[in-house]
CHARMM internal coordinates of N, CA and C (Angstrom, degrees):
IC EDIT
DIST 1 N 1 CA 1.4390
DIST 1 CA 1 C 1.5280
ANGL 1 N 1 CA 1 C 109.22
DIST 1 C 2 N 1.3079
ANGL 1 CA 1 C 2 N 116.70
DIHE 1 N 1 CA 1 C 2 N 139.37
DIST 2 N 2 CA 1.4592
ANGL 1 C 2 N 2 CA 118.26
DIHE 1 CA 1 C 2 N 2 CA 177.45
DIST 2 CA 2 C 1.5282
ANGL 2 N 2 CA 2 C 110.33
DIHE 1 C 2 N 2 CA 2 C -87.54
DIST 2 C 3 N 1.3122
ANGL 2 CA 2 C 3 N 116.27
DIHE 2 N 2 CA 2 C 3 N 172.07
DIST 3 N 3 CA 1.4585
ANGL 2 C 3 N 3 CA 121.99
DIHE 2 CA 2 C 3 N 3 CA -172.19
DIST 3 CA 3 C 1.5241
ANGL 3 N 3 CA 3 C 112.51
DIHE 2 C 3 N 3 CA 3 C -65.05
DIST 3 C 4 N 1.3290
ANGL 3 CA 3 C 4 N 117.91
DIHE 3 N 3 CA 3 C 4 N -33.13
DIST 4 N 4 CA 1.4603
ANGL 3 C 4 N 4 CA 120.11
DIHE 3 CA 3 C 4 N 4 CA -179.60
DIST 4 CA 4 C 1.5213
ANGL 4 N 4 CA 4 C 111.20
DIHE 3 C 4 N 4 CA 4 C -67.50
DIST 4 C 5 N 1.3267
ANGL 4 CA 4 C 5 N 117.41
DIHE 4 N 4 CA 4 C 5 N -40.68
DIST 5 N 5 CA 1.4603
ANGL 4 C 5 N 5 CA 120.30
DIHE 4 CA 4 C 5 N 5 CA 178.07
DIST 5 CA 5 C 1.5267
ANGL 5 N 5 CA 5 C 111.02
DIHE 4 C 5 N 5 CA 5 C -64.30
DIST 5 C 6 N 1.3319
ANGL 5 CA 5 C 6 N 116.84
DIHE 5 N 5 CA 5 C 6 N -38.96
DIST 6 N 6 CA 1.4596
ANGL 5 C 6 N 6 CA 120.55
DIHE 5 CA 5 C 6 N 6 CA 177.32
DIST 6 CA 6 C 1.5186
ANGL 6 N 6 CA 6 C 110.07
DIHE 5 C 6 N 6 CA 6 C -63.47
DIST 6 C 7 N 1.3433
ANGL 6 CA 6 C 7 N 116.98
DIHE 6 N 6 CA 6 C 7 N -41.50
DIST 7 N 7 CA 1.4571
ANGL 6 C 7 N 7 CA 120.43
DIHE 6 CA 6 C 7 N 7 CA 178.13
DIST 7 CA 7 C 1.5249
ANGL 7 N 7 CA 7 C 111.51
DIHE 6 C 7 N 7 CA 7 C -62.07
DIST 7 C 8 N 1.3230
ANGL 7 CA 7 C 8 N 116.88
DIHE 7 N 7 CA 7 C 8 N -44.47
DIST 8 N 8 CA 1.4646
ANGL 7 C 8 N 8 CA 120.57
DIHE 7 CA 7 C 8 N 8 CA -178.90
DIST 8 CA 8 C 1.5309
ANGL 8 N 8 CA 8 C 110.47
DIHE 7 C 8 N 8 CA 8 C -62.88
DIST 8 C 9 N 1.3144
ANGL 8 CA 8 C 9 N 117.25
DIHE 8 N 8 CA 8 C 9 N -43.24
DIST 9 N 9 CA 1.4641
ANGL 8 C 9 N 9 CA 120.97
DIHE 8 CA 8 C 9 N 9 CA 179.09
DIST 9 CA 9 C 1.5240
ANGL 9 N 9 CA 9 C 110.23
DIHE 8 C 9 N 9 CA 9 C -63.28
DIST 9 C 10 N 1.3367
ANGL 9 CA 9 C 10 N 116.76
DIHE 9 N 9 CA 9 C 10 N -45.17
DIST 10 N 10 CA 1.4627
ANGL 9 C 10 N 10 CA 119.74
DIHE 9 CA 9 C 10 N 10 CA 179.13
DIST 10 CA 10 C 1.5182
ANGL 10 N 10 CA 10 C 111.53
DIHE 9 C 10 N 10 CA 10 C -64.79
DIST 10 C 11 N 1.3214
ANGL 10 CA 10 C 11 N 117.61
DIHE 10 N 10 CA 10 C 11 N -38.55
DIST 11 N 11 CA 1.4597
ANGL 10 C 11 N 11 CA 120.79
DIHE 10 CA 10 C 11 N 11 CA -179.98
DIST 11 CA 11 C 1.5333
ANGL 11 N 11 CA 11 C 111.02
DIHE 10 C 11 N 11 CA 11 C -65.78
DIST 11 C 12 N 1.3159
ANGL 11 CA 11 C 12 N 116.79
DIHE 11 N 11 CA 11 C 12 N -42.71
DIST 12 N 12 CA 1.4737
ANGL 11 C 12 N 12 CA 120.11
DIHE 11 CA 11 C 12 N 12 CA 179.55
DIST 12 CA 12 C 1.5221
ANGL 12 N 12 CA 12 C 110.29
DIHE 11 C 12 N 12 CA 12 C -66.08
DIST 12 C 13 N 1.3243
ANGL 12 CA 12 C 13 N 116.83
DIHE 12 N 12 CA 12 C 13 N -47.96
DIST 13 N 13 CA 1.4619
ANGL 12 C 13 N 13 CA 119.68
DIHE 12 CA 12 C 13 N 13 CA -179.80
DIST 13 CA 13 C 1.5239
ANGL 13 N 13 CA 13 C 111.58
DIHE 12 C 13 N 13 CA 13 C -66.18
DIST 13 C 14 N 1.3226
ANGL 13 CA 13 C 14 N 117.43
DIHE 13 N 13 CA 13 C 14 N -37.47
DIST 14 N 14 CA 1.4648
ANGL 13 C 14 N 14 CA 120.46
DIHE 13 CA 13 C 14 N 14 CA 176.69
DIST 14 CA 14 C 1.5157
ANGL 14 N 14 CA 14 C 111.28
DIHE 13 C 14 N 14 CA 14 C -62.66
DIST 14 C 15 N 1.3171
ANGL 14 CA 14 C 15 N 116.98
DIHE 14 N 14 CA 14 C 15 N -41.66
DIST 15 N 15 CA 1.4640
ANGL 14 C 15 N 15 CA 120.55
DIHE 14 CA 14 C 15 N 15 CA 177.91
DIST 15 CA 15 C 1.5157
ANGL 15 N 15 CA 15 C 112.79
DIHE 14 C 15 N 15 CA 15 C -65.18
DIST 15 C 16 N 1.3171
ANGL 15 CA 15 C 16 N 115.73
DIHE 15 N 15 CA 15 C 16 N -43.45
DIST 16 N 16 CA 1.4678
ANGL 15 C 16 N 16 CA 119.90
DIHE 15 CA 15 C 16 N 16 CA -179.87
DIST 16 CA 16 C 1.5269
ANGL 16 N 16 CA 16 C 110.88
DIHE 15 C 16 N 16 CA 16 C -64.56
DIST 16 C 17 N 1.3374
ANGL 16 CA 16 C 17 N 116.69
DIHE 16 N 16 CA 16 C 17 N -47.80
DIST 17 N 17 CA 1.4585
ANGL 16 C 17 N 17 CA 119.81
DIHE 16 CA 16 C 17 N 17 CA 179.82
DIST 17 CA 17 C 1.5206
ANGL 17 N 17 CA 17 C 111.60
DIHE 16 C 17 N 17 CA 17 C -64.76
DIST 17 C 18 N 1.3251
ANGL 17 CA 17 C 18 N 117.78
DIHE 17 N 17 CA 17 C 18 N -35.87
DIST 18 N 18 CA 1.4604
ANGL 17 C 18 N 18 CA 120.54
DIHE 17 CA 17 C 18 N 18 CA 179.24
DIST 18 CA 18 C 1.5227
ANGL 18 N 18 CA 18 C 111.12
DIHE 17 C 18 N 18 CA 18 C -65.09
DIST 18 C 19 N 1.3164
ANGL 18 CA 18 C 19 N 117.27
DIHE 18 N 18 CA 18 C 19 N -42.88
DIST 19 N 19 CA 1.4663
ANGL 18 C 19 N 19 CA 120.11
DIHE 18 CA 18 C 19 N 19 CA 178.78
DIST 19 CA 19 C 1.5196
ANGL 19 N 19 CA 19 C 110.66
DIHE 18 C 19 N 19 CA 19 C -65.86
DIST 19 C 20 N 1.3254
ANGL 19 CA 19 C 20 N 116.54
DIHE 19 N 19 CA 19 C 20 N -43.46
DIST 20 N 20 CA 1.4654
ANGL 19 C 20 N 20 CA 119.91
DIHE 19 CA 19 C 20 N 20 CA 179.90
DIST 20 CA 20 C 1.5223
ANGL 20 N 20 CA 20 C 110.84
DIHE 19 C 20 N 20 CA 20 C -63.76
DIST 20 C 21 N 1.3311
ANGL 20 CA 20 C 21 N 117.41
DIHE 20 N 20 CA 20 C 21 N -47.39
DIST 21 N 21 CA 1.4632
ANGL 20 C 21 N 21 CA 120.54
DIHE 20 CA 20 C 21 N 21 CA -179.73
DIST 21 CA 21 C 1.5193
ANGL 21 N 21 CA 21 C 111.87
DIHE 20 C 21 N 21 CA 21 C -63.29
DIST 21 C 22 N 1.3246
ANGL 21 CA 21 C 22 N 117.23
DIHE 21 N 21 CA 21 C 22 N -41.80
DIST 22 N 22 CA 1.4580
ANGL 21 C 22 N 22 CA 119.23
DIHE 21 CA 21 C 22 N 22 CA -179.28
DIST 22 CA 22 C 1.5250
ANGL 22 N 22 CA 22 C 111.27
DIHE 21 C 22 N 22 CA 22 C -68.69
DIST 22 C 23 N 1.3075
ANGL 22 CA 22 C 23 N 118.32
DIHE 22 N 22 CA 22 C 23 N -33.78
DIST 23 N 23 CA 1.4674
ANGL 22 C 23 N 23 CA 120.35
DIHE 22 CA 22 C 23 N 23 CA 178.57
DIST 23 CA 23 C 1.5264
ANGL 23 N 23 CA 23 C 111.98
DIHE 22 C 23 N 23 CA 23 C -75.09
DIST 23 C 24 N 1.3351
ANGL 23 CA 23 C 24 N 117.47
DIHE 23 N 23 CA 23 C 24 N -31.30
DIST 24 N 24 CA 1.4625
ANGL 23 C 24 N 24 CA 120.20
DIHE 23 CA 23 C 24 N 24 CA 179.74
DIST 24 CA 24 C 1.5294
ANGL 24 N 24 CA 24 C 110.88
DIHE 23 C 24 N 24 CA 24 C -73.46
DIST 24 C 25 N 1.3402
ANGL 24 CA 24 C 25 N 116.95
DIHE 24 N 24 CA 24 C 25 N -46.40
DIST 25 N 25 CA 1.4514
ANGL 24 C 25 N 25 CA 120.28
DIHE 24 CA 24 C 25 N 25 CA -173.97
DIST 25 CA 25 C 1.5213
ANGL 25 N 25 CA 25 C 113.81
DIHE 24 C 25 N 25 CA 25 C -92.03
DIST 25 C 26 N 1.3260
ANGL 25 CA 25 C 26 N 117.88
DIHE 25 N 25 CA 25 C 26 N -32.14
DIST 26 N 26 CA 1.4597
ANGL 25 C 26 N 26 CA 121.70
DIHE 25 CA 25 C 26 N 26 CA -178.95
DIST 26 CA 26 C 1.5204
ANGL 26 N 26 CA 26 C 108.31
DIHE 25 C 26 N 26 CA 26 C -132.48
DIST 26 C 27 N 1.3255
ANGL 26 CA 26 C 27 N 116.75
DIHE 26 N 26 CA 26 C 27 N 94.15
DIST 27 N 27 CA 1.4560
ANGL 26 C 27 N 27 CA 121.11
DIHE 26 CA 26 C 27 N 27 CA -172.77
DIST 27 CA 27 C 1.5319
ANGL 27 N 27 CA 27 C 112.88
DIHE 26 C 27 N 27 CA 27 C -67.93
DIST 27 C 28 N 1.3222
ANGL 27 CA 27 C 28 N 118.48
DIHE 27 N 27 CA 27 C 28 N -28.50
DIST 28 N 28 CA 1.4559
ANGL 27 C 28 N 28 CA 121.17
DIHE 27 CA 27 C 28 N 28 CA -174.66
DIST 28 CA 28 C 1.5254
ANGL 28 N 28 CA 28 C 113.70
DIHE 27 C 28 N 28 CA 28 C -98.30
DIST 28 C 29 N 1.3127
ANGL 28 CA 28 C 29 N 117.70
DIHE 28 N 28 CA 28 C 29 N 15.59
DIST 29 N 29 CA 1.4655
ANGL 28 C 29 N 29 CA 120.86
DIHE 28 CA 28 C 29 N 29 CA -176.91
DIST 29 CA 29 C 1.5308
ANGL 29 N 29 CA 29 C 110.07
DIHE 28 C 29 N 29 CA 29 C -76.19
DIST 29 C 30 N 1.3342
ANGL 29 CA 29 C 30 N 115.43
DIHE 29 N 29 CA 29 C 30 N 146.26
DIST 30 N 30 CA 1.4590
ANGL 29 C 30 N 30 CA 120.06
DIHE 29 CA 29 C 30 N 30 CA 178.95
DIST 30 CA 30 C 1.5233
ANGL 30 N 30 CA 30 C 110.00
DIHE 29 C 30 N 30 CA 30 C -76.08
DIST 30 C 31 N 1.3073
ANGL 30 CA 30 C 31 N 115.94
DIHE 30 N 30 CA 30 C 31 N 158.33
DIST 31 N 31 CA 1.4614
ANGL 30 C 31 N 31 CA 121.31
DIHE 30 CA 30 C 31 N 31 CA -179.36
DIST 31 CA 31 C 1.5339
ANGL 31 N 31 CA 31 C 111.39
DIHE 30 C 31 N 31 CA 31 C -66.17
DIST 31 C 32 N 1.3240
ANGL 31 CA 31 C 32 N 117.23
DIHE 31 N 31 CA 31 C 32 N -28.87
DIST 32 N 32 CA 1.4676
ANGL 31 C 32 N 32 CA 119.60
DIHE 31 CA 31 C 32 N 32 CA 179.35
DIST 32 CA 32 C 1.5275
ANGL 32 N 32 CA 32 C 111.09
DIHE 31 C 32 N 32 CA 32 C -66.78
DIST 32 C 33 N 1.3236
ANGL 32 CA 32 C 33 N 117.93
DIHE 32 N 32 CA 32 C 33 N -33.93
DIST 33 N 33 CA 1.4588
ANGL 32 C 33 N 33 CA 120.37
DIHE 32 CA 32 C 33 N 33 CA 176.05
DIST 33 CA 33 C 1.5316
ANGL 33 N 33 CA 33 C 110.89
DIHE 32 C 33 N 33 CA 33 C -69.23
DIST 33 C 34 N 1.2961
ANGL 33 CA 33 C 34 N 117.13
DIHE 33 N 33 CA 33 C 34 N -36.55
DIST 34 N 34 CA 1.4616
ANGL 33 C 34 N 34 CA 120.57
DIHE 33 CA 33 C 34 N 34 CA 176.28
DIST 34 CA 34 C 1.5251
ANGL 34 N 34 CA 34 C 110.03
DIHE 33 C 34 N 34 CA 34 C -66.03
DIST 34 C 35 N 1.3268
ANGL 34 CA 34 C 35 N 117.53
DIHE 34 N 34 CA 34 C 35 N -36.19
DIST 35 N 35 CA 1.4568
ANGL 34 C 35 N 35 CA 121.26
DIHE 34 CA 34 C 35 N 35 CA 176.29
DIST 35 CA 35 C 1.5303
ANGL 35 N 35 CA 35 C 110.21
DIHE 34 C 35 N 35 CA 35 C -63.97
DIST 35 C 36 N 1.3211
ANGL 35 CA 35 C 36 N 117.20
DIHE 35 N 35 CA 35 C 36 N -41.87
DIST 36 N 36 CA 1.4610
ANGL 35 C 36 N 36 CA 120.89
DIHE 35 CA 35 C 36 N 36 CA 176.36
DIST 36 CA 36 C 1.5143
ANGL 36 N 36 CA 36 C 112.11
DIHE 35 C 36 N 36 CA 36 C -62.28
DIST 36 C 37 N 1.3183
ANGL 36 CA 36 C 37 N 116.28
DIHE 36 N 36 CA 36 C 37 N -40.54
DIST 37 N 37 CA 1.4602
ANGL 36 C 37 N 37 CA 120.69
DIHE 36 CA 36 C 37 N 37 CA 176.73
DIST 37 CA 37 C 1.5226
ANGL 37 N 37 CA 37 C 110.78
DIHE 36 C 37 N 37 CA 37 C -63.35
DIST 37 C 38 N 1.3255
ANGL 37 CA 37 C 38 N 117.25
DIHE 37 N 37 CA 37 C 38 N -37.63
DIST 38 N 38 CA 1.4704
ANGL 37 C 38 N 38 CA 121.03
DIHE 37 CA 37 C 38 N 38 CA 176.81
DIST 38 CA 38 C 1.5147
ANGL 38 N 38 CA 38 C 111.74
DIHE 37 C 38 N 38 CA 38 C -63.68
DIST 38 C 39 N 1.3279
ANGL 38 CA 38 C 39 N 117.09
DIHE 38 N 38 CA 38 C 39 N -40.36
DIST 39 N 39 CA 1.4651
ANGL 38 C 39 N 39 CA 120.58
DIHE 38 CA 38 C 39 N 39 CA 177.91
DIST 39 CA 39 C 1.5255
ANGL 39 N 39 CA 39 C 110.09
DIHE 38 C 39 N 39 CA 39 C -64.18
DIST 39 C 40 N 1.3203
ANGL 39 CA 39 C 40 N 116.62
DIHE 39 N 39 CA 39 C 40 N -40.96
DIST 40 N 40 CA 1.4648
ANGL 39 C 40 N 40 CA 120.78
DIHE 39 CA 39 C 40 N 40 CA 177.90
DIST 40 CA 40 C 1.5305
ANGL 40 N 40 CA 40 C 110.44
DIHE 39 C 40 N 40 CA 40 C -63.52
DIST 40 C 41 N 1.3244
ANGL 40 CA 40 C 41 N 117.91
DIHE 40 N 40 CA 40 C 41 N -41.69
DIST 41 N 41 CA 1.4646
ANGL 40 C 41 N 41 CA 121.12
DIHE 40 CA 40 C 41 N 41 CA 179.94
DIST 41 CA 41 C 1.5346
ANGL 41 N 41 CA 41 C 111.64
DIHE 40 C 41 N 41 CA 41 C -63.76
DIST 41 C 42 N 1.3235
ANGL 41 CA 41 C 42 N 116.97
DIHE 41 N 41 CA 41 C 42 N -41.95
DIST 42 N 42 CA 1.4656
ANGL 41 C 42 N 42 CA 120.26
DIHE 41 CA 41 C 42 N 42 CA 178.50
DIST 42 CA 42 C 1.5262
ANGL 42 N 42 CA 42 C 109.79
DIHE 41 C 42 N 42 CA 42 C -66.09
DIST 42 C 43 N 1.3180
ANGL 42 CA 42 C 43 N 116.87
DIHE 42 N 42 CA 42 C 43 N -41.08
DIST 43 N 43 CA 1.4586
ANGL 42 C 43 N 43 CA 120.38
DIHE 42 CA 42 C 43 N 43 CA 177.29
DIST 43 CA 43 C 1.5164
ANGL 43 N 43 CA 43 C 112.02
DIHE 42 C 43 N 43 CA 43 C -61.89
DIST 43 C 44 N 1.3251
ANGL 43 CA 43 C 44 N 116.62
DIHE 43 N 43 CA 43 C 44 N -40.82
DIST 44 N 44 CA 1.4642
ANGL 43 C 44 N 44 CA 120.05
DIHE 43 CA 43 C 44 N 44 CA 177.45
DIST 44 CA 44 C 1.5288
ANGL 44 N 44 CA 44 C 111.95
DIHE 43 C 44 N 44 CA 44 C -66.15
DIST 44 C 45 N 1.3215
ANGL 44 CA 44 C 45 N 117.38
DIHE 44 N 44 CA 44 C 45 N -32.33
DIST 45 N 45 CA 1.4695
ANGL 44 C 45 N 45 CA 120.28
DIHE 44 CA 44 C 45 N 45 CA 176.53
DIST 45 CA 45 C 1.5243
ANGL 45 N 45 CA 45 C 110.59
DIHE 44 C 45 N 45 CA 45 C -64.75
DIST 45 C 46 N 1.3366
ANGL 45 CA 45 C 46 N 116.47
DIHE 45 N 45 CA 45 C 46 N -42.53
DIST 46 N 46 CA 1.4578
ANGL 45 C 46 N 46 CA 119.16
DIHE 45 CA 45 C 46 N 46 CA 177.70
DIST 46 CA 46 C 1.5236
ANGL 46 N 46 CA 46 C 111.68
DIHE 45 C 46 N 46 CA 46 C -69.29
DIST 46 C 47 N 1.3170
ANGL 46 CA 46 C 47 N 117.85
DIHE 46 N 46 CA 46 C 47 N -35.52
DIST 47 N 47 CA 1.4619
ANGL 46 C 47 N 47 CA 121.24
DIHE 46 CA 46 C 47 N 47 CA 177.19
DIST 47 CA 47 C 1.5276
ANGL 47 N 47 CA 47 C 110.41
DIHE 46 C 47 N 47 CA 47 C -65.24
DIST 47 C 48 N 1.3303
ANGL 47 CA 47 C 48 N 117.61
DIHE 47 N 47 CA 47 C 48 N -41.13
DIST 48 N 48 CA 1.4618
ANGL 47 C 48 N 48 CA 120.91
DIHE 47 CA 47 C 48 N 48 CA 178.08
DIST 48 CA 48 C 1.5279
ANGL 48 N 48 CA 48 C 110.71
DIHE 47 C 48 N 48 CA 48 C -65.15
DIST 48 C 49 N 1.3356
ANGL 48 CA 48 C 49 N 117.24
DIHE 48 N 48 CA 48 C 49 N -37.82
DIST 49 N 49 CA 1.4694
ANGL 48 C 49 N 49 CA 119.91
DIHE 48 CA 48 C 49 N 49 CA 176.76
DIST 49 CA 49 C 1.5227
ANGL 49 N 49 CA 49 C 110.38
DIHE 48 C 49 N 49 CA 49 C -65.26
DIST 49 C 50 N 1.3199
ANGL 49 CA 49 C 50 N 117.44
DIHE 49 N 49 CA 49 C 50 N -39.76
DIST 50 N 50 CA 1.4731
ANGL 49 C 50 N 50 CA 120.75
DIHE 49 CA 49 C 50 N 50 CA 177.14
DIST 50 CA 50 C 1.5138
ANGL 50 N 50 CA 50 C 110.63
DIHE 49 C 50 N 50 CA 50 C -61.54
DIST 50 C 51 N 1.3090
ANGL 50 CA 50 C 51 N 117.91
DIHE 50 N 50 CA 50 C 51 N -44.71
DIST 51 N 51 CA 1.4629
ANGL 50 C 51 N 51 CA 120.71
DIHE 50 CA 50 C 51 N 51 CA 179.95
DIST 51 CA 51 C 1.5187
ANGL 51 N 51 CA 51 C 111.25
DIHE 50 C 51 N 51 CA 51 C -65.40
DIST 51 C 52 N 1.3037
ANGL 51 CA 51 C 52 N 117.56
DIHE 51 N 51 CA 51 C 52 N -36.90
DIST 52 N 52 CA 1.4722
ANGL 51 C 52 N 52 CA 121.10
DIHE 51 CA 51 C 52 N 52 CA -179.00
DIST 52 CA 52 C 1.5211
ANGL 52 N 52 CA 52 C 111.07
DIHE 51 C 52 N 52 CA 52 C -67.75
DIST 52 C 53 N 1.3199
ANGL 52 CA 52 C 53 N 118.24
DIHE 52 N 52 CA 52 C 53 N -41.12
DIST 53 N 53 CA 1.4589
ANGL 52 C 53 N 53 CA 121.74
DIHE 52 CA 52 C 53 N 53 CA -177.79
DIST 53 CA 53 C 1.5257
ANGL 53 N 53 CA 53 C 112.25
DIHE 52 C 53 N 53 CA 53 C -81.54
DIST 53 C 54 N 1.3055
ANGL 53 CA 53 C 54 N 117.93
DIHE 53 N 53 CA 53 C 54 N -20.26
DIST 54 N 54 CA 1.4577
ANGL 53 C 54 N 54 CA 121.83
DIHE 53 CA 53 C 54 N 54 CA -179.40
DIST 54 CA 54 C 1.5117
ANGL 54 N 54 CA 54 C 111.98
DIHE 53 C 54 N 54 CA 54 C -69.13
DIST 54 C 55 N 1.3163
ANGL 54 CA 54 C 55 N 118.36
DIHE 54 N 54 CA 54 C 55 N -30.32
DIST 55 N 55 CA 1.4534
ANGL 54 C 55 N 55 CA 122.55
DIHE 54 CA 54 C 55 N 55 CA -175.56
DIST 55 CA 55 C 1.5252
ANGL 55 N 55 CA 55 C 113.79
DIHE 54 C 55 N 55 CA 55 C -76.13
DIST 55 C 56 N 1.3372
ANGL 55 CA 55 C 56 N 117.78
DIHE 55 N 55 CA 55 C 56 N -11.07
DIST 56 N 56 CA 1.4624
ANGL 55 C 56 N 56 CA 120.97
DIHE 55 CA 55 C 56 N 56 CA -176.55
DIST 56 CA 56 C 1.4993
ANGL 56 N 56 CA 56 C 111.94
DIHE 55 C 56 N 56 CA 56 C -75.13
END
COOR INIT
IC SEED 1 N 1 CA 1 C
IC BUILD
């Protein structure tokens, strides 16, 4: 898989998990806050990948 496909998969999954998490824990949250949470989740995925590859 190339890097763009990985990004698209992470972005979709980050968005889905962000909406689900925001609806489970904060029922009255706006969709824009869930979008921000999705961006944070995708960023954390890339940060975790950086930390994993840095140790090699």
